[in-house]
DRENPA-3360 file (N, C-alpha, C; in nm, 2 decimals, always signed):
BEGIN
1 = MHLMYKNI = +2.12/+0.17/+1.36/+1.98/+0.23/+1.32/+1.86/+0.16/+1.33 ~ +1.87/+0.02/+1.34/+1.76/-0.07/+1.37/+1.71/-0.04/+1.49 ~ +1.77/+0.02/+1.61/+1.72/+0.05/+1.72/+1.61/+0.16/+1.71 ~ +1.67/+0.27/+1.63/+1.58/+0.37/+1.61/+1.43/+0.34/+1.54 ~ +1.43/+0.23/+1.46/+1.30/+0.18/+1.42/+1.22/+0.12/+1.52 ~ +1.29/+0.04/+1.59/+1.23/-0.01/+1.70/+1.15/+0.08/+1.79 ~ +1.21/+0.19/+1.83/+1.17/+0.29/+1.91/+1.06/+0.36/+1.84 ~ +1.05/+0.39/+1.73/+0.95/+0.47/+1.66/+0.83/+0.37/+1.67;
9 = LFFSFLLF = +0.83/+0.25/+1.65/+0.72/+0.14/+1.64/+0.67/+0.14/+1.80 ~ +0.76/+0.15/+1.89/+0.72/+0.14/+2.01/+0.65/+0.26/+2.07 ~ +0.71/+0.37/+2.05/+0.63/+0.47/+2.09/+0.52/+0.52/+2.01 ~ +0.51/+0.48/+1.90/+0.39/+0.47/+1.84/+0.28/+0.41/+1.90 ~ +0.30/+0.29/+1.93/+0.21/+0.20/+1.99/+0.17/+0.26/+2.13 ~ +0.27/+0.32/+2.22/+0.22/+0.37/+2.31/+0.13/+0.49/+2.31 ~ +0.16/+0.56/+2.22/+0.10/+0.70/+2.18/-0.05/+0.66/+2.16 ~ -0.08/+0.54/+2.09/-0.20/+0.52/+2.04/-0.31/+0.43/+2.15;
17 = VSLPVFPQ = -0.25/+0.36/+2.23/-0.30/+0.31/+2.34/-0.37/+0.39/+2.44 ~ -0.30/+0.51/+2.43/-0.33/+0.62/+2.55/-0.45/+0.72/+2.49 ~ -0.48/+0.70/+2.36/-0.57/+0.80/+2.28/-0.71/+0.80/+2.35 ~ -0.76/+0.66/+2.38/-0.90/+0.66/+2.40/-0.96/+0.76/+2.51 ~ -0.86/+0.82/+2.58/-0.91/+0.91/+2.68/-0.95/+1.05/+2.60 ~ -0.94/+1.05/+2.49/-1.00/+1.15/+2.39/-1.09/+1.11/+2.29 ~ -1.21/+1.06/+2.33/-1.29/+1.01/+2.24/-1.35/+1.09/+2.12 ~ -1.34/+1.22/+2.13/-1.40/+1.31/+2.04/-1.30/+1.33/+1.92;
25 = TFSVAAGG = -1.18/+1.31/+1.94/-1.09/+1.31/+1.83/-1.02/+1.16/+1.80 ~ -1.08/+1.06/+1.84/-1.02/+0.90/+1.83/-1.12/+0.84/+1.75 ~ -1.09/+0.76/+1.66/-1.15/+0.67/+1.58/-1.06/+0.56/+1.53 ~ -1.15/+0.44/+1.51/-1.09/+0.32/+1.47/-1.19/+0.27/+1.33 ~ -1.10/+0.22/+1.24/-1.15/+0.16/+1.12/-1.08/+0.01/+1.09 ~ -1.20/-0.07/+1.03/-1.15/-0.16/+1.01/-1.22/-0.24/+0.88 ~ -1.15/-0.31/+0.80/-1.21/-0.35/+0.68/-1.13/-0.46/+0.60 ~ -1.15/-0.50/+0.49/-1.09/-0.60/+0.42/-1.14/-0.61/+0.28;
33 = DLVSRYIW = -1.04/-0.64/+0.18/-1.08/-0.68/+0.05/-1.04/-0.82/+0.00 ~ -1.11/-0.88/-0.08/-1.09/-0.99/-0.15/-1.05/-0.97/-0.32 ~ -0.95/-0.99/-0.36/-0.90/-0.94/-0.49/-0.87/-1.07/-0.56 ~ -0.90/-1.07/-0.69/-0.88/-1.20/-0.79/-0.73/-1.22/-0.79 ~ -0.65/-1.12/-0.78/-0.52/-1.16/-0.80/-0.45/-1.03/-0.73 ~ -0.31/-1.03/-0.68/-0.26/-0.92/-0.59/-0.15/-0.85/-0.71 ~ -0.18/-0.71/-0.75/-0.11/-0.65/-0.84/-0.08/-0.52/-0.76 ~ +0.05/-0.48/-0.76/+0.10/-0.38/-0.67/+0.20/-0.27/-0.75;
41 = RGINVNDA = +0.14/-0.19/-0.78/+0.22/-0.08/-0.85/+0.26/-0.12/-0.99 ~ +0.17/-0.20/-1.05/+0.19/-0.26/-1.18/+0.28/-0.40/-1.18 ~ +0.30/-0.43/-1.07/+0.38/-0.55/-1.02/+0.30/-0.70/-1.00 ~ +0.30/-0.77/-1.06/+0.25/-0.92/-1.02/+0.32/-0.98/-0.90 ~ +0.25/-0.97/-0.77/+0.30/-1.01/-0.68/+0.25/-1.13/-0.65 ~ +0.12/-1.16/-0.68/+0.07/-1.31/-0.65/-0.03/-1.34/-0.75 ~ -0.06/-1.46/-0.82/-0.15/-1.48/-0.92/-0.29/-1.53/-0.86 ~ -0.27/-1.58/-0.74/-0.39/-1.62/-0.66/-0.50/-1.54/-0.61;
49 = VNIQPSLS = -0.62/-1.57/-0.56/-0.70/-1.46/-0.49/-0.63/-1.45/-0.37 ~ -0.65/-1.32/-0.32/-0.59/-1.29/-0.21/-0.69/-1.21/-0.12 ~ -0.70/-1.24/+0.03/-0.76/-1.16/+0.10/-0.68/-1.07/+0.20 ~ -0.72/-0.94/+0.19/-0.65/-0.83/+0.22/-0.72/-0.74/+0.35 ~ -0.69/-0.77/+0.49/-0.74/-0.69/+0.58/-0.67/-0.58/+0.63 ~ -0.76/-0.50/+0.69/-0.67/-0.37/+0.75/-0.75/-0.33/+0.88 ~ -0.65/-0.24/+0.95/-0.71/-0.20/+1.08/-0.62/-0.08/+1.10 ~ -0.70/+0.04/+1.15/-0.63/+0.17/+1.18/-0.71/+0.23/+1.29;
57 = VSYCNLTL = -0.63/+0.30/+1.36/-0.66/+0.40/+1.47/-0.61/+0.54/+1.42 ~ -0.70/+0.64/+1.46/-0.67/+0.78/+1.42/-0.68/+0.86/+1.55 ~ -0.62/+0.98/+1.55/-0.62/+1.05/+1.64/-0.59/+1.20/+1.59 ~ -0.68/+1.27/+1.56/-0.69/+1.40/+1.50/-0.63/+1.36/+1.35 ~ -0.52/+1.42/+1.31/-0.48/+1.40/+1.18/-0.37/+1.29/+1.16 ~ -0.34/+1.20/+1.27/-0.24/+1.12/+1.29/-0.30/+1.01/+1.28 ~ -0.25/+0.88/+1.19/-0.30/+0.76/+1.19/-0.22/+0.64/+1.18 ~ -0.24/+0.55/+1.27/-0.15/+0.42/+1.27/-0.24/+0.32/+1.20;
65 = GVWGSYSL = -0.18/+0.23/+1.11/-0.26/+0.13/+1.07/-0.17/+0.00/+1.04 ~ -0.26/-0.12/+1.02/-0.17/-0.21/+0.95/-0.26/-0.30/+0.84 ~ -0.20/-0.34/+0.74/-0.25/-0.40/+0.64/-0.18/-0.52/+0.61 ~ -0.25/-0.62/+0.54/-0.21/-0.75/+0.53/-0.25/-0.81/+0.41 ~ -0.19/-0.90/+0.33/-0.23/-0.97/+0.22/-0.19/-1.11/+0.24 ~ -0.27/-1.19/+0.20/-0.24/-1.36/+0.22/-0.35/-1.43/+0.11 ~ -0.26/-1.51/+0.03/-0.32/-1.59/-0.08/-0.40/-1.68/-0.01 ~ -0.52/-1.71/-0.09/-0.60/-1.82/-0.07/-0.55/-1.97/-0.12;
73 = NSNNTADD = -0.45/-1.96/-0.21/-0.39/-2.07/-0.28/-0.33/-2.16/-0.17 ~ -0.35/-2.28/-0.16/-0.30/-2.38/-0.05/-0.18/-2.44/-0.10 ~ -0.14/-2.42/-0.23/-0.03/-2.46/-0.29/+0.11/-2.40/-0.26 ~ +0.17/-2.44/-0.16/+0.28/-2.39/-0.13/+0.42/-2.44/-0.18 ~ +0.47/-2.41/-0.28/+0.58/-2.47/-0.33/+0.68/-2.38/-0.39 ~ +0.79/-2.43/-0.42/+0.90/-2.32/-0.45/+0.89/-2.27/-0.60 ~ +0.78/-2.34/-0.68/+0.77/-2.30/-0.82/+0.66/-2.20/-0.83 ~ +0.58/-2.17/-0.73/+0.49/-2.05/-0.75/+0.50/-1.92/-0.66;
81 = NYAFSQEV = +0.43/-1.84/-0.68/+0.42/-1.72/-0.61/+0.35/-1.71/-0.47 ~ +0.33/-1.82/-0.42/+0.22/-1.82/-0.30/+0.28/-1.73/-0.19 ~ +0.42/-1.77/-0.15/+0.49/-1.71/-0.03/+0.48/-1.56/-0.04 ~ +0.50/-1.49/-0.18/+0.49/-1.33/-0.15/+0.37/-1.29/-0.11 ~ +0.29/-1.35/-0.11/+0.15/-1.29/-0.05/+0.14/-1.27/+0.10 ~ +0.22/-1.34/+0.18/+0.21/-1.35/+0.32/+0.27/-1.21/+0.36 ~ +0.22/-1.10/+0.36/+0.26/-0.96/+0.37/+0.19/-0.88/+0.49 ~ +0.27/-0.82/+0.59/+0.20/-0.74/+0.69/+0.28/-0.59/+0.67;
89 = DTWLSYKI = +0.21/-0.50/+0.66/+0.24/-0.37/+0.62/+0.19/-0.28/+0.77 ~ +0.28/-0.21/+0.82/+0.24/-0.12/+0.93/+0.29/+0.02/+0.87 ~ +0.18/+0.12/+0.90/+0.21/+0.25/+0.83/+0.17/+0.36/+0.94 ~ +0.21/+0.47/+0.94/+0.20/+0.58/+1.03/+0.19/+0.72/+0.92 ~ +0.08/+0.78/+0.92/+0.06/+0.90/+0.84/+0.01/+1.02/+0.91 ~ +0.05/+1.16/+0.87/-0.01/+1.25/+0.92/-0.07/+1.34/+0.81 ~ -0.20/+1.40/+0.83/-0.26/+1.45/+0.72/-0.28/+1.60/+0.75 ~ -0.24/+1.71/+0.66/-0.29/+1.83/+0.68/-0.37/+1.88/+0.58;
97 = DAGNDASV = -0.48/+1.93/+0.64/-0.61/+1.96/+0.56/-0.57/+2.09/+0.51 ~ -0.59/+2.13/+0.38/-0.55/+2.25/+0.32/-0.69/+2.32/+0.27 ~ -0.82/+2.27/+0.32/-0.91/+2.32/+0.27/-1.00/+2.29/+0.13 ~ -1.14/+2.29/+0.13/-1.18/+2.27/-0.01/-1.15/+2.10/-0.04 ~ -1.14/+1.99/+0.06/-1.09/+1.88/+0.04/-0.95/+1.87/-0.02 ~ -0.87/+1.95/-0.03/-0.75/+1.93/-0.05/-0.65/+1.91/+0.06 ~ -0.54/+1.83/+0.05/-0.46/+1.80/+0.16/-0.34/+1.77/+0.10 ~ -0.25/+1.74/+0.23/-0.11/+1.70/+0.20/-0.10/+1.60/+0.31;
105 = TAILTDYY = -0.04/+1.46/+0.28/-0.03/+1.36/+0.36/+0.13/+1.31/+0.38 ~ +0.19/+1.29/+0.48/+0.32/+1.22/+0.47/+0.29/+1.10/+0.55 ~ +0.36/+0.97/+0.47/+0.33/+0.85/+0.51/+0.47/+0.78/+0.52 ~ +0.47/+0.69/+0.65/+0.60/+0.61/+0.66/+0.55/+0.48/+0.68 ~ +0.57/+0.38/+0.58/+0.53/+0.24/+0.56/+0.64/+0.14/+0.59 ~ +0.61/+0.03/+0.69/+0.70/-0.06/+0.72/+0.64/-0.18/+0.65 ~ +0.74/-0.24/+0.54/+0.69/-0.36/+0.47/+0.74/-0.48/+0.53 ~ +0.69/-0.58/+0.58/+0.73/-0.72/+0.64/+0.66/-0.83/+0.56;
113 = YAHAGIKW = +0.78/-0.93/+0.53/+0.72/-1.05/+0.44/+0.74/-1.17/+0.54 ~ +0.64/-1.24/+0.59/+0.66/-1.36/+0.69/+0.70/-1.45/+0.61 ~ +0.70/-1.47/+0.48/+0.73/-1.58/+0.41/+0.90/-1.59/+0.41 ~ +0.96/-1.47/+0.46/+1.12/-1.48/+0.44/+1.17/-1.57/+0.55 ~ +1.10/-1.58/+0.66/+1.13/-1.67/+0.78/+1.24/-1.57/+0.86 ~ +1.23/-1.45/+0.85/+1.31/-1.37/+0.94/+1.20/-1.32/+1.04 ~ +1.25/-1.31/+1.15/+1.16/-1.28/+1.27/+1.13/-1.13/+1.26 ~ +1.02/-1.12/+1.31/+0.96/-0.95/+1.30/+1.04/-0.85/+1.36;
121 = GNFNNYND = +1.12/-0.90/+1.47/+1.19/-0.81/+1.53/+1.33/-0.78/+1.49 ~ +1.38/-0.85/+1.39/+1.49/-0.84/+1.33/+1.50/-0.70/+1.24 ~ +1.56/-0.60/+1.27/+1.58/-0.47/+1.19/+1.72/-0.48/+1.14 ~ +1.79/-0.57/+1.13/+1.94/-0.56/+1.08/+1.93/-0.50/+0.92 ~ +2.00/-0.41/+0.90/+2.01/-0.35/+0.77/+2.07/-0.46/+0.65 ~ +2.05/-0.40/+0.54/+2.11/-0.50/+0.43/+2.28/-0.52/+0.41 ~ +2.34/-0.43/+0.48/+2.50/-0.42/+0.47/+2.53/-0.48/+0.62 ~ +2.44/-0.54/+0.69/+2.49/-0.59/+0.83/+2.51/-0.73/+0.81;
129 = ANGPGAHL = +2.64/-0.77/+0.86/+2.69/-0.93/+0.84/+2.58/-1.02/+0.90 ~ +2.47/-0.97/+0.99/+2.39/-1.06/+1.04/+2.26/-1.10/+0.95 ~ +2.26/-1.04/+0.83/+2.15/-1.04/+0.74/+2.09/-0.92/+0.70 ~ +1.98/-0.93/+0.63/+1.91/-0.82/+0.57/+1.82/-0.77/+0.67 ~ +1.75/-0.85/+0.75/+1.62/-0.81/+0.84/+1.52/-0.82/+0.79 ~ +1.41/-0.80/+0.85/+1.27/-0.85/+0.82/+1.18/-0.73/+0.76 ~ +1.26/-0.59/+0.73/+1.17/-0.50/+0.72/+1.24/-0.42/+0.59 ~ +1.15/-0.35/+0.53/+1.18/-0.26/+0.43/+1.11/-0.14/+0.46;
137 = IEAGIILT = +1.17/-0.02/+0.47/+1.08/+0.10/+0.51/+1.08/+0.21/+0.41 ~ +0.96/+0.27/+0.38/+0.93/+0.35/+0.26/+0.87/+0.50/+0.33 ~ +0.93/+0.60/+0.27/+0.85/+0.73/+0.32/+0.79/+0.78/+0.19 ~ +0.67/+0.84/+0.20/+0.60/+0.90/+0.10/+0.53/+1.03/+0.13 ~ +0.47/+1.09/+0.03/+0.42/+1.20/+0.04/+0.29/+1.21/-0.06 ~ +0.18/+1.26/-0.03/+0.06/+1.23/-0.11/+0.00/+1.38/-0.10 ~ -0.04/+1.44/-0.22/-0.09/+1.56/-0.26/-0.22/+1.55/-0.32 ~ -0.32/+1.58/-0.25/-0.44/+1.56/-0.32/-0.54/+1.69/-0.32;
145 = GTKSFPLI = -0.60/+1.71/-0.44/-0.64/+1.84/-0.48/-0.78/+1.88/-0.43 ~ -0.81/+1.97/-0.49/-0.97/+2.02/-0.43/-1.08/+1.96/-0.48 ~ -1.18/+1.97/-0.42/-1.31/+1.90/-0.47/-1.35/+1.89/-0.62 ~ -1.31/+2.03/-0.67/-1.33/+2.07/-0.80/-1.23/+2.00/-0.89 ~ -1.11/+1.98/-0.86/-1.00/+1.94/-0.93/-0.94/+1.83/-0.83 ~ -0.98/+1.70/-0.82/-0.93/+1.60/-0.72/-0.81/+1.53/-0.76 ~ -0.71/+1.58/-0.84/-0.56/+1.53/-0.89/-0.51/+1.49/-0.76 ~ -0.46/+1.37/-0.76/-0.39/+1.32/-0.68/-0.23/+1.28/-0.71;
153 = LSGYYNFY = -0.14/+1.35/-0.66/+0.01/+1.32/-0.68/+0.09/+1.26/-0.57 ~ +0.15/+1.18/-0.57/+0.24/+1.09/-0.48/+0.36/+1.03/-0.55 ~ +0.44/+1.04/-0.41/+0.59/+0.99/-0.43/+0.65/+0.89/-0.31 ~ +0.71/+0.81/-0.34/+0.74/+0.72/-0.24/+0.92/+0.67/-0.28 ~ +0.98/+0.65/-0.14/+1.12/+0.63/-0.16/+1.15/+0.54/-0.07 ~ +1.23/+0.42/-0.10/+1.29/+0.33/+0.01/+1.41/+0.37/+0.06 ~ +1.41/+0.41/+0.20/+1.55/+0.47/+0.27/+1.59/+0.37/+0.35 ~ +1.53/+0.25/+0.36/+1.58/+0.13/+0.48/+1.58/+0.02/+0.42;
161 = NDAGNNAY = +1.66/-0.06/+0.41/+1.69/-0.18/+0.37/+1.66/-0.20/+0.22 ~ +1.69/-0.13/+0.15/+1.69/-0.12/-0.01/+1.82/-0.05/-0.05 ~ +1.92/-0.12/-0.07/+2.04/-0.08/-0.13/+2.03/+0.00/-0.25 ~ +1.93/-0.01/-0.33/+1.92/+0.07/-0.44/+1.84/+0.20/-0.42 ~ +1.77/+0.22/-0.30/+1.68/+0.32/-0.27/+1.57/+0.35/-0.38 ~ +1.52/+0.24/-0.42/+1.41/+0.26/-0.51/+1.30/+0.37/-0.48 ~ +1.24/+0.42/-0.60/+1.16/+0.53/-0.57/+1.03/+0.51/-0.69 ~ +0.90/+0.54/-0.65/+0.80/+0.53/-0.74/+0.71/+0.67/-0.73;
169 = FEIAYPFD = +0.65/+0.72/-0.82/+0.56/+0.82/-0.87/+0.45/+0.79/-0.92 ~ +0.32/+0.85/-0.89/+0.21/+0.84/-0.94/+0.12/+0.95/-0.96 ~ +0.03/+0.96/-1.06/-0.06/+1.05/-1.07/-0.18/+0.99/-1.09 ~ -0.29/+1.02/-1.01/-0.43/+0.96/-1.03/-0.53/+1.08/-1.04 ~ -0.65/+1.04/-1.13/-0.76/+1.13/-1.12/-0.90/+1.06/-1.09 ~ -0.97/+1.10/-1.00/-1.08/+1.00/-0.98/-1.20/+1.10/-1.03 ~ -1.31/+1.04/-1.08/-1.43/+1.10/-1.13/-1.55/+1.01/-1.14 ~ -1.69/+1.07/-1.15/-1.81/+0.97/-1.15/-1.87/+0.99/-1.30;
177 = VNNVGLTV = -1.90/+0.87/-1.35/-1.98/+0.85/-1.45/-2.10/+0.74/-1.43 ~ -2.21/+0.80/-1.44/-2.35/+0.73/-1.42/-2.33/+0.66/-1.29 ~ -2.30/+0.71/-1.19/-2.30/+0.63/-1.05/-2.19/+0.55/-1.01 ~ -2.08/+0.54/-1.13/-1.96/+0.46/-1.12/-1.85/+0.54/-1.09 ~ -1.78/+0.52/-0.99/-1.67/+0.58/-0.96/-1.53/+0.53/-1.03 ~ -1.47/+0.63/-1.12/-1.36/+0.59/-1.21/-1.24/+0.67/-1.15 ~ -1.11/+0.59/-1.16/-1.00/+0.65/-1.12/-0.90/+0.60/-1.23 ~ -0.85/+0.71/-1.30/-0.72/+0.70/-1.40/-0.60/+0.71/-1.32;
185 = FAGAAGGS = -0.51/+0.63/-1.38/-0.35/+0.65/-1.28/-0.27/+0.62/-1.39 ~ -0.15/+0.69/-1.34/-0.02/+0.65/-1.43/+0.10/+0.64/-1.32 ~ +0.17/+0.55/-1.33/+0.28/+0.54/-1.22/+0.42/+0.50/-1.28 ~ +0.53/+0.55/-1.23/+0.65/+0.52/-1.29/+0.73/+0.49/-1.18 ~ +0.84/+0.41/-1.21/+0.97/+0.38/-1.10/+1.09/+0.46/-1.16 ~ +1.15/+0.50/-1.06/+1.26/+0.60/-1.08/+1.38/+0.49/-1.12 ~ +1.39/+0.36/-1.09/+1.49/+0.27/-1.13/+1.61/+0.25/-1.03 ~ +1.66/+0.15/-1.05/+1.79/+0.15/-0.98/+1.88/+0.03/-1.03;
193 = KVTPGFYG = +2.02/+0.07/-1.06/+2.10/-0.02/-1.13/+2.17/-0.13/-1.01 ~ +2.16/-0.09/-0.87/+2.18/-0.17/-0.77/+2.07/-0.28/-0.75 ~ +1.96/-0.24/-0.73/+1.86/-0.33/-0.69/+1.76/-0.31/-0.81 ~ +1.75/-0.35/-0.95/+1.66/-0.34/-1.05/+1.55/-0.43/-1.04 ~ +1.56/-0.54/-0.98/+1.46/-0.62/-0.95/+1.34/-0.58/-0.86 ~ +1.36/-0.48/-0.79/+1.25/-0.43/-0.70/+1.13/-0.37/-0.78 ~ +1.14/-0.30/-0.89/+1.03/-0.25/-0.96/+1.05/-0.32/-1.12 ~ +1.15/-0.38/-1.14/+1.18/-0.45/-1.26/+1.23/-0.36/-1.36;
201 = TDKFNVIN = +1.31/-0.25/-1.32/+1.38/-0.17/-1.41/+1.51/-0.09/-1.34 ~ +1.61/-0.07/-1.43/+1.72/-0.01/-1.37/+1.73/+0.13/-1.40 ~ +1.62/+0.20/-1.47/+1.61/+0.33/-1.51/+1.47/+0.37/-1.52 ~ +1.45/+0.50/-1.53/+1.31/+0.56/-1.50/+1.21/+0.50/-1.61 ~ +1.11/+0.44/-1.57/+1.01/+0.37/-1.67/+0.86/+0.38/-1.60 ~ +0.79/+0.38/-1.69/+0.63/+0.38/-1.67/+0.61/+0.24/-1.64 ~ +0.55/+0.20/-1.53/+0.55/+0.06/-1.50/+0.38/+0.03/-1.45 ~ +0.30/+0.13/-1.44/+0.15/+0.13/-1.38/+0.08/+0.21/-1.47;
209 = LGVKAAKS = -0.01/+0.18/-1.55/-0.10/+0.24/-1.61/-0.25/+0.19/-1.61 ~ -0.36/+0.25/-1.59/-0.48/+0.19/-1.58/-0.60/+0.26/-1.54 ~ -0.71/+0.20/-1.51/-0.82/+0.27/-1.46/-0.92/+0.15/-1.39 ~ -0.96/+0.22/-1.27/-1.03/+0.16/-1.19/-1.17/+0.21/-1.17 ~ -1.25/+0.10/-1.18/-1.41/+0.15/-1.18/-1.48/+0.06/-1.05 ~ -1.55/+0.15/-0.96/-1.59/+0.09/-0.85/-1.74/+0.13/-0.83 ~ -1.82/+0.07/-0.77/-1.96/+0.09/-0.75/-2.02/-0.01/-0.65 ~ -2.10/+0.02/-0.59/-2.20/-0.06/-0.48/-2.31/-0.13/-0.56;
217 = VKITDEYA = -2.29/-0.27/-0.53/-2.43/-0.34/-0.56/-2.51/-0.36/-0.47 ~ -2.63/-0.33/-0.50/-2.75/-0.32/-0.39/-2.78/-0.50/-0.37 ~ -2.76/-0.52/-0.22/-2.78/-0.65/-0.20/-2.93/-0.67/-0.12 ~ -2.94/-0.57/-0.02/-3.10/-0.56/+0.04/-3.10/-0.42/+0.05 ~ -3.24/-0.38/+0.09/-3.26/-0.25/+0.10/-3.16/-0.18/+0.19 ~ -3.11/-0.24/+0.29/-3.01/-0.16/+0.38/-2.86/-0.20/+0.35 ~ -2.82/-0.28/+0.27/-2.68/-0.31/+0.24/-2.65/-0.33/+0.07 ~ -2.56/-0.25/+0.06/-2.49/-0.24/-0.09/-2.35/-0.30/-0.07;
225 = LPVSVSFI = -2.31/-0.40/-0.17/-2.17/-0.44/-0.16/-2.06/-0.37/-0.25 ~ -1.98/-0.31/-0.18/-1.88/-0.24/-0.29/-1.80/-0.34/-0.36 ~ -1.78/-0.31/-0.52/-1.72/-0.40/-0.60/-1.63/-0.32/-0.69 ~ -1.51/-0.35/-0.75/-1.43/-0.28/-0.84/-1.37/-0.38/-0.93 ~ -1.34/-0.32/-1.04/-1.27/-0.41/-1.15/-1.17/-0.32/-1.20 ~ -1.04/-0.35/-1.20/-0.91/-0.27/-1.23/-0.87/-0.32/-1.37 ~ -0.83/-0.24/-1.47/-0.73/-0.27/-1.57/-0.61/-0.21/-1.57 ~ -0.51/-0.29/-1.57/-0.39/-0.24/-1.53/-0.31/-0.29/-1.66;
233 = ANPRAEIV = -0.23/-0.20/-1.67/-0.09/-0.21/-1.79/+0.05/-0.19/-1.73 ~ +0.15/-0.27/-1.75/+0.27/-0.25/-1.71/+0.36/-0.25/-1.85 ~ +0.36/-0.11/-1.90/+0.42/-0.10/-2.01/+0.59/-0.15/-2.01 ~ +0.66/-0.14/-1.90/+0.79/-0.17/-1.90/+0.79/-0.35/-1.92 ~ +0.69/-0.42/-1.87/+0.70/-0.54/-1.86/+0.62/-0.61/-1.98 ~ +0.56/-0.52/-2.05/+0.46/-0.56/-2.17/+0.36/-0.66/-2.14 ~ +0.27/-0.62/-2.02/+0.17/-0.73/-1.98/+0.06/-0.65/-1.92 ~ -0.07/-0.69/-1.93/-0.18/-0.62/-1.87/-0.26/-0.74/-1.78;
241 = YVVFGISL = -0.35/-0.67/-1.68/-0.42/-0.74/-1.59/-0.56/-0.71/-1.60 ~ -0.65/-0.78/-1.56/-0.77/-0.73/-1.50/-0.81/-0.80/-1.39 ~ -0.83/-0.70/-1.28/-0.86/-0.76/-1.15/-1.00/-0.71/-1.11 ~ -1.05/-0.80/-1.03/-1.18/-0.80/-0.96/-1.17/-0.78/-0.81 ~ -1.24/-0.68/-0.74/-1.23/-0.69/-0.60/-1.35/-0.67/-0.55 ~ -1.36/-0.70/-0.41/-1.47/-0.70/-0.32/-1.44/-0.65/-0.21 ~ -1.50/-0.52/-0.16/-1.46/-0.46/-0.04/-1.57/-0.48/+0.09 ~ -1.52/-0.50/+0.22/-1.61/-0.50/+0.31/-1.59/-0.41/+0.42;
% end
């Protein structure tokens, strides 16, 4: 199986390096976020400030991107969570427009954690005698509602290198109040008795509830800095977080 995923990444790369011959449908996006701590789907990945760069290229409705998260904490010891922020995710998505801003997006995400000390090219599966490999691969589907009812439904399933095949489901609704963009969300894990540590539960549980507020703070007449504050609760872990973010 690992050869198949190597081929997927290789042919995706070949596809996108050839796309500039079609400039009218080809685009590149780059950016980054600075967050006060790294919370993912209600899970506390890292307590420190993290920088999270991203880069993507798109052709028509197909997008290939990379996203990373790196802790700014210089204390790298076995007693803290520093290592878990050394993350590089590669994703490939295809979006189908349904009209009036509604869409369906299929996404494939490859999670790679450099701190594990496994070479990026190692795709051995969890049941391989040579080790677990460096990658965890997830398939997802995102349903986005219309402009007048922008409800977002999403679901994700670990199908490679997770013996428990953990799943996550989320519902979100964005709206504006006094020029502040708000998004309320609720997420739940399907649970796994084989690998319950992935989302912290061995059965279906709500693990991610909250609201995110985002606005642009005027810096000059020509530039405004996007900032956000998120209140996140994990009912399963009985813990809450407040996260501040800056986007560039």
